[in-house]
C-alpha positions in Angstrom: 51.6 60.0 128.3 55.2 58.8 128.6 57.9 61.0 130.0 61.5 61.2 128.8 62.8 58.8 131.4 60.2 56.2 130.5 61.2 56.5 126.9 64.9 56.2 127.9 64.1 53.0 129.9 62.4 51.5 126.9 65.6 52.2 124.8 67.8 50.7 127.5 65.6 47.6 127.7 65.9 47.3 123.9 69.7 47.7 124.2 69.9 44.6 126.4 69.7 42.7 123.0 72.1 45.0 121.2 74.7 43.2 119.0 77.6 45.2 120.7 78.5 43.9 124.2 79.3 47.4 125.4 75.7 48.5 124.8 74.3 45.5 126.6 76.7 46.1 129.5 75.8 49.8 129.7 72.1 49.2 129.4 72.2 46.7 132.3 74.2 49.1 134.5 71.8 52.0 133.8 68.7 49.8 134.5 70.1 48.6 137.8 70.8 52.2 138.9 67.3 53.3 137.8 65.7 50.4 139.7 67.5 51.7 142.8 66.0 55.1 142.1 62.4 53.9 142.1 61.9 52.9 138.5 61.8 49.1 139.0 58.1 48.9 138.0 58.7 50.9 134.8 61.6 48.7 133.9 59.6 45.5 134.3 56.7 47.0 132.4 59.1 47.8 129.6 59.8 44.1 129.1 63.2 43.9 130.8 62.9 40.6 132.6 62.8 38.3 129.5 65.7 40.2 128.0 67.7 40.0 131.2 67.1 36.2 131.2 68.8 36.1 127.8 71.7 38.2 129.2 72.3 35.5 131.8 73.7 33.4 129.0 75.7 36.2 127.4 79.3 35.4 126.2 80.6 38.4 128.2 80.9 37.8 131.9 80.3 41.5 132.7 77.0 41.4 130.9 75.9 38.3 132.9 77.0 40.0 136.1 75.1 43.2 135.4 72.0 41.2 134.4 72.1 39.5 137.8 72.6 42.9 139.4 69.5 44.3 137.6 67.4 41.3 138.6 68.6 41.7 142.2 67.7 45.4 142.2 64.3 44.6 140.7 63.6 42.0 143.4 64.8 44.4 146.1 62.6 47.2 144.9 59.2 45.5 144.7 59.3 43.5 141.5 60.2 40.0 142.7 57.0 38.5 141.4 58.0 39.3 137.8 61.3 37.4 138.3 59.6 34.5 140.0 57.0 34.3 137.1 59.8 34.2 134.6 61.2 31.2 136.5 64.5 32.8 137.0 65.0 31.7 140.6 66.3 28.3 139.4 68.7 30.1 137.0 70.0 32.2 139.9 70.3 29.1 142.0 72.6 27.6 139.3 74.7 30.8 139.3 75.0 30.9 143.1 78.0 28.6 143.1 79.8 30.4 140.2 83.2 31.4 141.6 84.2 33.4 138.4 85.8 36.6 139.7 84.5 39.9 138.4 86.3 43.2 138.8 84.0 46.1 139.4 84.5 49.7 140.4 82.9 50.8 143.7 80.4 53.5 142.8 81.3 55.9 145.7 85.0 55.4 146.1 86.1 54.3 142.6 88.1 51.5 144.3 88.4 48.3 142.3 86.5 45.5 144.0 86.8 41.8 143.2 83.7 39.8 143.6 82.0 36.8 142.1 78.9 36.2 140.0 77.8 33.7 142.6 77.9 36.2 145.4 75.7 38.5 143.5 73.3 35.7 142.5 73.1 34.8 146.2 72.2 38.4 147.0 69.5 38.3 144.4 68.1 35.0 145.8 68.0 36.6 149.2 65.8 39.4 147.9 63.5 36.9 146.1 63.1 34.7 149.1 62.5 37.3 151.8 59.1 38.7 152.5 58.7 42.4 151.7 
């Protein structure tokens, strides 16, 4: 039987395809945070990886950035095989040189941080290529 959090994760995965960019951005942020909190397997089981792959081509940079973040957190928290099977390592390799600057808010200090999509893609690749 599904619990409320599992139902919420399924809704968030569905929202990765939402017509409104804010919904896609929010869903990706929530899924990354949930992956960090031990729900990576549930997120993958809910079908997130193919939807995240589509988000990597999103018109909105922040959606692309957050999709890479989710993939990074999934890889870090035991789900790298699903990402490798979806053949997303080559996509992340292509993004690794992306110098597009992204402005994010530090989760603990609320400080504005400037980073790049490429730096996050490189972090994700590191989790994919390292042994557990």
